[in-house]
C-alpha positions as CSV (number, residue, x, y, z in Angstrom):
1,M,-0.1,0.2,-0.2
2,N,1.4,3.8,-0.7
3,D,0.8,5.9,1.8
4,T,1.6,8.9,-0.3
5,F,-0.3,8.4,-3.4
6,E,-3.6,10.6,-3.7
7,P,-5.8,9.1,-6.1
8,T,-7.5,11.2,-8.3
9,I,-11.1,10.2,-9.1
10,V,-13.5,11.7,-11.5
11,A,-17.2,11.5,-10.3
12,F,-20.0,12.0,-12.9
13,L,-23.1,12.8,-10.6
14,C,-26.7,12.9,-11.7
15,N,-28.0,16.5,-11.2
16,W,-31.4,15.3,-9.4
17,C,-29.9,12.5,-6.7
18,T,-26.0,11.8,-6.3
19,F,-25.5,15.3,-7.1
20,T,-27.9,17.0,-4.5
21,A,-26.6,14.4,-1.9
22,A,-22.6,15.7,-2.7
23,D,-24.0,19.0,-2.1
24,L,-26.4,17.9,1.1
25,A,-22.6,16.3,2.4
26,G,-21.1,19.4,1.8
27,T,-23.6,21.9,3.2
28,S,-24.1,19.3,6.2
29,R,-20.2,19.5,7.0
30,L,-19.7,15.7,6.3
31,S,-16.2,15.8,4.9
32,Y,-14.9,14.2,1.8
33,P,-11.5,13.6,0.3
34,Q,-10.8,16.4,-1.7
35,N,-9.7,14.1,-4.6
36,V,-13.3,13.7,-5.9
37,K,-13.6,15.8,-9.0
38,I,-17.2,16.2,-9.7
39,V,-18.9,16.9,-13.2
40,R,-22.6,17.5,-13.1
41,M,-24.5,15.5,-15.4
42,M,-28.8,16.1,-15.8
43,C,-28.7,12.2,-15.8
44,S,-26.5,9.4,-15.1
45,G,-28.0,7.8,-18.4
46,M,-26.5,11.0,-20.5
47,V,-22.6,9.8,-19.2
48,D,-21.4,8.7,-22.5
49,P,-18.7,5.7,-22.5
50,V,-16.6,8.0,-24.2
51,Y,-16.2,10.5,-21.1
52,V,-15.2,7.4,-18.9
53,L,-12.4,6.1,-21.1
54,K,-11.2,10.0,-22.0
55,A,-11.0,10.7,-17.6
56,F,-8.9,7.5,-17.4
57,L,-6.6,8.5,-20.5
58,E,-6.5,12.1,-18.9
59,G,-5.1,10.9,-15.4
60,A,-7.9,9.5,-13.4
61,D,-7.1,7.0,-11.2
62,G,-11.0,6.2,-10.8
63,V,-14.4,7.3,-12.3
64,Y,-17.6,6.9,-10.2
65,V,-20.7,7.8,-11.9
66,G,-24.0,8.2,-9.8
67,G,-27.4,8.0,-10.3
68,C,-30.8,7.8,-8.6
69,W,-32.2,4.5,-7.4
70,P,-34.0,2.2,-10.2
71,G,-37.4,3.9,-10.3
72,D,-36.6,6.6,-9.3
73,C,-34.7,8.4,-12.3
74,H,-36.5,11.6,-12.8
75,Y,-35.8,11.0,-17.1
76,I,-38.0,7.7,-16.9
77,N,-34.9,5.1,-17.4
78,G,-31.6,7.3,-17.5
79,N,-30.6,5.4,-14.6
80,L,-31.5,1.9,-16.2
81,K,-29.3,3.3,-19.2
82,A,-26.5,3.9,-17.3
83,R,-26.6,0.3,-15.7
84,R,-26.1,-1.2,-19.2
85,R,-23.5,0.6,-20.1
86,A,-21.9,0.3,-16.9
87,A,-22.0,-3.4,-17.1
88,L,-20.8,-3.1,-21.0
89,L,-18.1,-0.6,-20.2
90,T,-16.3,-2.9,-17.1
91,E,-15.5,-5.4,-19.4
92,I,-14.0,-3.0,-22.0
93,L,-12.2,-1.2,-19.3
94,K,-10.5,-5.1,-18.2
95,Q,-9.4,-5.2,-21.8
96,F,-7.5,-1.9,-21.1
97,G,-6.0,-3.6,-17.9
98,I,-8.3,-1.3,-15.8
99,E,-9.3,-3.1,-12.7
100,E,-13.4,-3.1,-12.0
101,D,-12.9,-1.5,-8.4
102,R,-11.6,1.6,-10.2
103,F,-15.0,2.1,-12.4
104,W,-18.0,2.7,-10.2
105,L,-21.9,3.2,-10.1
106,R,-23.5,3.8,-7.6
107,W,-27.1,5.0,-6.8
108,V,-27.3,7.0,-4.3
109,A,-30.9,9.3,-3.0
110,A,-30.7,13.0,-3.0
111,S,-31.5,13.2,0.6
112,D,-28.7,10.4,1.6
113,G,-25.1,13.0,1.9
114,I,-23.9,10.4,4.2
115,M,-23.7,8.0,1.5
116,F,-22.3,10.1,-0.9
117,Q,-19.7,10.6,1.7
118,E,-19.1,7.0,2.5
119,H,-18.9,5.8,-1.4
120,S,-16.2,8.5,-1.6
121,K,-14.3,7.7,0.9
122,E,-14.5,3.8,0.6
123,M,-13.1,4.3,-3.2
124,T,-10.4,6.5,-2.3
125,E,-9.0,3.8,0.1
126,K,-9.3,1.3,-2.6
127,L,-7.7,3.3,-4.9
128,R,-4.8,3.9,-2.5
129,A,-4.4,0.2,-2.3
130,L,-4.4,-0.5,-6.2
131,G,-1.8,2.4,-6.8
132,P,-2.1,4.9,-9.8
133,S,-3.8,3.6,-12.8
134,P,-2.0,1.8,-15.6
135,L,-3.7,4.4,-17.8
136,S,-2.2,6.8,-16.1
137,V,1.0,8.1,-17.8
138,D,0.0,11.6,-17.3
139,R,-1.2,13.1,-14.3
140,T,-3.3,16.4,-16.2
141,I,-6.5,16.4,-14.3
142,A,-6.5,19.2,-11.7
């Protein structure tokens, strides 16, 4: 385990649920790692797999996609689309040597800032143990 390595996580968060939970975590003074770089999306179903690949290619050690719980999507089935894409993307990432623990899809309700905090901390710890991404030649994400 590398104690000095701080992973970079790019988090694509649904505006209606996971982003709102992250905002709630902040306003509730629940600290989560500063290495989580949030990209606000209108829906987890709008996260194109190209965005995930680009994040890894530009230096991310992990990518976290956060969406509404199935059945609660503001766009009816966007999160189900995200789930299908994530399953395929996980297989593609394996072919590039990206471990499954580096790409997460998690459901977080708008009212659950604590869950967002826990996911962020847990992913950071797993990535610290894994070390830098095998694709991370250039650490350009700031």
